[in-house]
LORODREN-879501 format. One line per 3 residues: number of its first residue (from 1); their letters; for each residue x, y, z of C-alpha. Coordinates in steps of 0.02 Angstrom, whole numbers, plus 32768, in hexadecimal, padded with zeros to 4 digits. Each point is the difference from the previous one (the first is absolute). Layout:
BEGIN
NUM> A> X/Y/Z; ...
END
This chain:
BEGIN
1> MRA> 8219/8323/7FDA; 7F6E/7FAB/8059; 7F98/8008/7F68
4> SYE> 8083/7FB9/7F8F; 8024/7F73/8088; 7F49/7FD5/8002
7> AQL> 7FEB/8001/7F48; 8098/7F8C/7FEE; 7FB9/7F8C/8087
10> VAW> 7F52/7FFB/7FAF; 8056/7FD6/7F51; 8068/7F79/805D
13> LGR> 7F63/7FAF/8059; 7FA7/7FF5/7F54; 807C/7F84/7FC1
16> YKR> 7FC5/7F89/8090; 7F44/800E/7FEE; 7FA3/7F68/7FD3
19> YPS> 7F3F/8005/7FE5; 7FBB/7F5E/804E; 7FB3/7F8E/7F79
22> RAR> 7F6B/7FD7/806F; 7FD8/80BC/8011; 8012/801C/7F50
25> RLG> 7F8D/7F6F/7FD3; 7F7C/8046/8084; 8018/80B5/7FBB
28> EEG> 803D/8047/809E; 804A/80AC/7FF0; 8036/807C/8086
31> TAI> 808A/8064/8047; 8054/7FC7/80A6; 805F/808D/805D
34> VRF> 80A2/7FAD/8053; 8069/8051/8081; 80AA/7FBF/801E
37> EVA> 80A6/8028/8050; 80A4/8002/7FAB; 80A2/7FE9/8060
40> PDG> 809F/8067/7FD1; 8047/7F6A/7FA1; 7F58/7FEC/7F9A
43> RVL> 7FB7/7F6E/8058; 7F45/8005/8015; 7FE7/7FF1/80C2
46> RAT> 7F48/7FF8/8001; 7F6A/800E/7F87; 7F43/8012/802A
49> IHK> 7F64/802E/7FA0; 7FDA/80B9/802F; 7F54/7FF2/7FA2
52> SSG> 7FBC/7F62/7FAE; 7FD6/7FED/7F45; 7F62/7FA3/8037
55> FDS> 804A/7F59/7FD3; 806B/7F98/806C; 8058/7FBC/7F6B
58> LDD> 8037/80A1/7FBE; 8034/803B/80A9; 806F/7F69/8014
61> AAL> 8047/801B/7F4D; 8030/80AC/8030; 8053/7FCE/80A3
64> RMV> 8061/7F72/7FA4; 8033/8074/7F7B; 8058/806C/8085
67> ERA> 804E/7F5E/8044; 8044/7FC8/7F62; 8044/80B1/7FD7
70> SPV> 8071/800A/8099; 808D/8039/800B; 7FBB/80A1/7FAB
73> PKP> 8069/8095/7FD3; 8046/8056/8097; 7FB0/8094/8050
76> PPG> 8058/809E/7FDA; 8049/8072/8095; 7F6E/8068/804A
79> YAA> 7F9C/7F6C/8044; 800E/7FEB/80BA; 8095/7F95/801F
82> GTA> 7FF2/7FC5/7F4D; 7F61/7FA1/801E; 7F76/802A/7F80
85> VLT> 7F46/7FDF/8029; 7F98/800B/7F69; 7F5C/7FED/7FCB
88> VPV> 7FD7/7FC6/7F41; 7F66/7FD6/7FA7; 8004/7F58/7FA8
91> GFK> 7F78/7FF9/7F75; 7FB4/7F63/7FAF; 7F9C/8020/7F67
94> LRD> 7FD2/7F8E/7F7A; 800C/8041/7F48; 7F62/8030/7FB5
END
């Protein structure tokens, strides 16, 4: 159940991802690892960068994505007190 919830959550978050235009122009690419906590009602309680992409603009965009996506799908039973702490990669790659 956790794996399917996490897959659903990654798909949900992806709809809110925006590649910063300045980062695009500068050719910045990378993957930020975001760690965030989801309340039982789906609200994102906090989000932090667990590992930087190497670019502040991409890290900020990853955090804003999580903020825009809130509320997210509610955690299923099985998470401690219904609260889910997740760590997801947010990749930013320019097309070749």
